C-alpha positions as CSV (number, residue, x, y, z in Angstrom):
1,X,110.2,90.9,151.8
2,X,107.8,93.8,151.3
3,X,107.2,94.1,155.1
4,X,111.0,94.4,155.6
5,X,111.3,97.2,153.1
6,X,108.3,99.0,154.7
7,X,109.9,98.7,158.1
8,X,113.2,100.2,156.7
9,X,111.3,103.1,155.2
10,X,109.4,103.7,158.4
11,X,112.6,103.6,160.4
12,X,114.3,106.0,158.0
13,X,111.4,108.4,158.2
14,X,111.3,108.2,162.0
15,X,115.1,108.9,162.1
16,X,114.7,111.9,159.7
17,X,111.8,113.3,161.7
18,X,113.8,112.9,165.0
19,X,116.8,114.6,163.6
20,X,114.7,117.4,162.2
21,X,113.0,118.0,165.5
22,X,116.2,117.9,167.4
23,X,118.6,119.9,165.3
24,X,116.2,122.2,163.3
25,X,113.1,122.9,165.5
26,X,112.2,125.9,163.3
27,X,111.2,123.6,160.5
28,X,108.1,122.5,162.4
29,X,107.4,125.9,164.0
30,X,104.5,126.5,161.6
31,X,102.6,123.4,162.8
32,X,99.4,124.3,164.6
33,X,99.6,128.0,163.7
34,X,98.0,128.0,160.3
35,X,94.7,129.6,159.5
36,X,92.1,126.9,160.0
37,X,93.7,125.2,163.0
38,X,91.2,125.2,165.8
39,X,92.4,126.1,169.3
40,X,90.0,126.4,172.1
41,X,91.3,127.4,175.6
42,X,89.1,127.7,178.6
43,X,90.1,128.0,182.3
44,X,90.1,124.2,182.8
45,X,90.6,122.7,179.4
46,X,92.4,123.0,176.1
47,X,91.3,121.6,172.8
48,X,93.5,121.7,169.7
49,X,92.4,120.5,166.3
50,X,95.1,121.1,163.6
51,X,92.8,120.7,160.5
52,X,94.9,122.8,158.1
53,X,98.2,121.5,159.3
54,X,97.1,117.9,158.9
55,X,95.9,118.7,155.3
56,X,99.3,120.2,154.4
57,X,101.2,117.2,155.9
58,X,98.8,114.8,154.1
59,X,99.5,116.5,150.7
60,X,103.3,116.5,151.3
61,X,103.3,112.8,152.3
62,X,101.1,111.9,149.3
63,X,103.5,113.6,146.9
64,X,106.6,111.9,148.6
65,X,105.0,108.5,148.6
66,X,103.9,108.8,144.9
67,X,107.5,109.8,143.9
68,X,109.0,106.8,145.6
69,X,106.4,104.0,145.1
70,X,104.9,104.9,141.7
71,X,105.5,102.1,139.1
């Protein structure tokens, strides 16, 4: 039963993320452009390490998960 609920929540999150990326692309325009995100471009390669963006997303997801799953 718990796995079923988890799959429903994951599906809902994937649907919401897909709708946001399709109909409101400006919502994620900040991703990868924050201070602290590392972008190294050379003539033959490209390295992108979104450290700060991942920290912000981690904090947001932690708050959302604690709001829904806290007992």
